[in-house]
C-alpha positions in Angstrom: 7.6 22.6 8.7 4.9 22.8 6.0 7.3 21.3 3.5 8.0 18.4 5.9 4.3 17.7 6.4 3.8 17.7 2.6 6.6 15.2 2.3 5.2 13.0 5.0 1.8 12.9 3.2 3.4 11.9 -0.1 5.5 9.2 1.5 2.6 7.7 3.5 0.6 7.3 0.2 3.0 4.6 -0.8 1.0 1.6 -2.2 0.8 -1.6 -0.3 1.2 -5.2 -1.5 -0.7 -7.0 1.2 -3.6 -9.4 0.6 -6.2 -7.1 2.0 -9.3 -8.9 3.2 -8.1 -12.3 2.0 -6.5 -14.3 4.9 -3.2 -16.0 4.4 -3.3 -19.8 4.7 -1.8 -21.3 7.8 2.0 -21.2 7.6 2.0 -19.1 4.4 4.4 -16.2 4.4 4.5 -13.1 2.1 7.4 -10.7 2.0 7.8 -7.5 0.0 10.3 -4.7 -0.4 9.8 -1.6 -2.4 11.7 1.6 -3.1 10.3 4.7 -4.8 11.8 8.0 -5.9 9.6 11.1 -6.5 10.0 14.8 -7.4 7.8 17.8 -7.5 6.6 18.6 -11.1 7.5 22.2 -10.4 11.2 21.3 -9.8 11.4 19.2 -13.0 10.0 22.1 -15.0 12.9 24.2 -13.9 15.5 21.6 -14.6 16.3 21.0 -10.9 16.5 17.5 -9.5 14.8 17.4 -6.0 14.4 13.7 -5.5 12.9 12.1 -2.3 13.2 8.4 -1.7 11.1 6.1 0.4 11.8 2.5 1.2 9.3 0.1 2.7 9.3 -3.5 3.9 6.2 -5.7 4.5 5.4 -9.2 5.8 2.3 -11.3 6.4 2.2 -14.7 8.1 -0.9 -16.9 8.0 -1.8 -18.1 11.5 -4.9 -20.1 10.8 -8.5 -19.7 11.9 -8.7 -16.7 9.5 -6.0 -14.8 11.3 -3.1 -13.1 9.5 -0.2 -11.4 11.4 1.5 -8.5 9.6 4.5 -6.2 9.9 4.9 -2.9 8.0 8.0 -0.7 8.1 8.7 2.5 6.1 11.7 4.8 6.0 11.9 8.2 4.4 14.4 11.1 4.5 13.1 12.5 7.8 10.8 9.7 9.0 10.6 6.1 10.1 7.4 4.2 11.0 6.8 0.6 12.1 3.5 -1.2 12.7 2.5 -4.7 13.8 -1.1 -5.8 13.4 -3.4 -8.7 13.5 -6.1 -9.1 10.8 -9.1 -11.3 11.2 -11.1 -12.2 8.0 -14.8 -12.5 8.8 -15.8 -14.5 5.7 -15.1 -18.0 4.5 -12.0 -18.6 2.4 -14.1 -19.6 -0.6 -16.4 -16.6 -0.5 -16.3 -14.4 -3.5 -16.6 -11.3 -1.3 -14.1 -11.0 1.5 -14.4 -8.8 4.6 -11.7 -8.4 7.3 -10.9 -6.2 10.3 -7.4 -5.5 11.9 -5.9 -4.0 15.0 -2.3 -2.9 15.4 0.3 -0.9 17.3 3.5 0.8 16.3 5.8 3.9 16.5 6.6 6.8 14.3 9.9 8.8 14.4 10.4 12.1 12.8 13.8 13.8 13.0 13.7 16.8 15.4 10.3 15.7 17.0 9.3 13.4 19.8 8.5 9.8 18.9 4.8 9.0 18.5 3.2 5.8 19.8 0.5 4.6 17.5 -2.7 2.6 17.4 -4.2 1.2 14.2 -7.7 -0.1 13.3 -8.6 -1.1 9.7 -11.4 -2.5 7.6 -10.8 -4.3 4.4 -13.2 -5.4 1.6 -12.3 -7.5 -1.4 -14.0 -9.2 -4.4 -12.5 -11.6 -6.9 -14.0 -12.0 -10.4 -13.7 -13.8 -13.6 -13.4 -12.0 -16.9 -14.1 -13.0 -20.5 -13.2 -10.1 -22.7 -13.6 -10.1 -26.5 -10.8 -11.7 -28.5 -9.6 -8.3 -29.9 -8.6 -7.1 -26.4 -4.8 -7.9 -26.1 -3.2 -9.5 -23.0 -5.5 -12.5 -22.5 -7.2 -11.0 -19.4 -9.0 -13.8 -17.5 -9.9 -12.4 -14.1 -8.9 -10.1 -11.3 -10.0 -8.5 -8.1 -11.1 -5.2 -6.5 -10.3 -4.2 -3.0 -10.8 -1.3 -0.5 -8.7 -0.8 2.5 -9.6 1.8 5.1 -7.2 2.6 8.1 -7.3 5.0 11.0 -4.1 5.6 12.9 -4.3 7.2 16.3 -1.3 9.0 17.9 -1.5 8.0 21.6 0.4 11.1 22.7 -1.5 13.8 20.9 -4.8 12.1 20.5 -5.0 13.0 16.9 -6.1 10.5 14.1 -5.0 10.3 10.5 -7.2 8.5 8.0 -6.3 6.6 4.8 -8.4 4.9 2.2 -6.8 2.8 -0.6 -8.7 1.2 -3.5 -7.2 -1.4 -5.9 -8.2 -2.8 -9.3 -6.1 -5.8 -10.4 -6.4 -7.7 -13.6 -4.6 -11.0 -14.5 -3.1 -10.9 -17.8 -1.9 -14.4 -18.9 -0.3 -16.5 -16.2 2.6 -14.3 -15.2 1.5 -10.7 -15.4 -0.9 -8.6 -13.3 -2.0 -5.1 -14.2 -2.8 -3.0 -11.1 -4.2 0.4 -10.6 -4.4 1.9 -7.1 -6.0 5.1 -5.9 -5.3 6.5 -2.5 -6.5 9.3 -0.3 -5.2 10.4 3.1 -5.7 13.2 5.6 -3.5 14.2 8.5 -4.8 16.4 11.3 -4.7 20.0 10.3 -3.6 19.2 6.8 -5.4 19.2 3.5 -6.5 15.9 1.9 -3.7 14.2 -0.2 -4.4 12.0 -3.2 -2.3 9.6 -5.2 -2.7 7.3 -8.3 -0.4 4.4 -8.8 -0.5 2.1 -11.9 1.9 -0.8 -12.0 2.8 -4.1 -13.6 3.6 -7.2 -11.5 5.6 -9.9 -13.3 6.0 -13.4 -11.8 9.3 -15.2 -12.0 8.7 -18.8 -11.0 6.0 -19.8 -8.6 7.0 -17.6 -5.7 8.8 -14.4 -6.7 7.3 -11.3 -8.5 8.8 -7.9 -9.5 6.6 -4.8 -9.5 7.4 -1.8 -11.7 5.1 1.2 -11.3 4.6 5.0 -11.5 2.9 7.4 -9.2 1.3 10.8 -9.3 0.5 12.4 -6.0 -1.3 15.6 -5.1 -0.6 17.2 -1.7 -0.7 20.9 -2.4 1.8 20.4 -5.1 1.9 17.7 -7.8 4.6 15.1 -7.5 5.6 12.2 -9.9 7.6 9.1 -9.0 8.8 5.7 -10.0 8.7 2.5 -7.9 10.4 -0.8 -8.0 9.2 -3.7 -5.8 10.1 -7.3 -5.0 7.5 -9.8 -3.7 8.1 -13.3 -2.4 5.8 -16.0 -1.1 6.7 -19.2 0.6 
């Protein structure tokens, strides 16, 4: 059971590709799919291959009036969790600082355990900035964003709450490449705090499609390393 909880913590620290505090424009749709594979460092050191895979799908739809509807689904070896939510952005679309709140509901399934009905409440903060680095810095960086997303998820059956905080630094390198660094922390009831760091590159192909290639290091009582591949699409 302890190993199962450790696996759940690692899987739930998967990075997200949502817009955070920024509202989607009316009718705008964002879709993403990602798959990551990770293994304990201790297993790699002995030559064993103990790989865990986690797949996730995400969607956002702009409803207008600063409202964004979202769907989030993830599937691991033992778990499945789906969540629908509604985000309201409190700030104007042209504001440099963005602030949003969200509410949602969903369900979590774990093999061998009863299903859990979930409530979600979240708070998101974002800031976009311009950047004029010295000429000797490669990559032609010209701007980026920082974001923080805090989420509390309540299990309606047990009354227990888990907490998650995700921070993101993104930099625009040229017109087609973003460099992203995410740091995440999460705590489940009765479990120690888990951490993860996820650097990645996002490369745009055309005006609507992007591919994300990233790595991840997670700490949840043991150290795990992993690789991730993601596909993003906007229309």
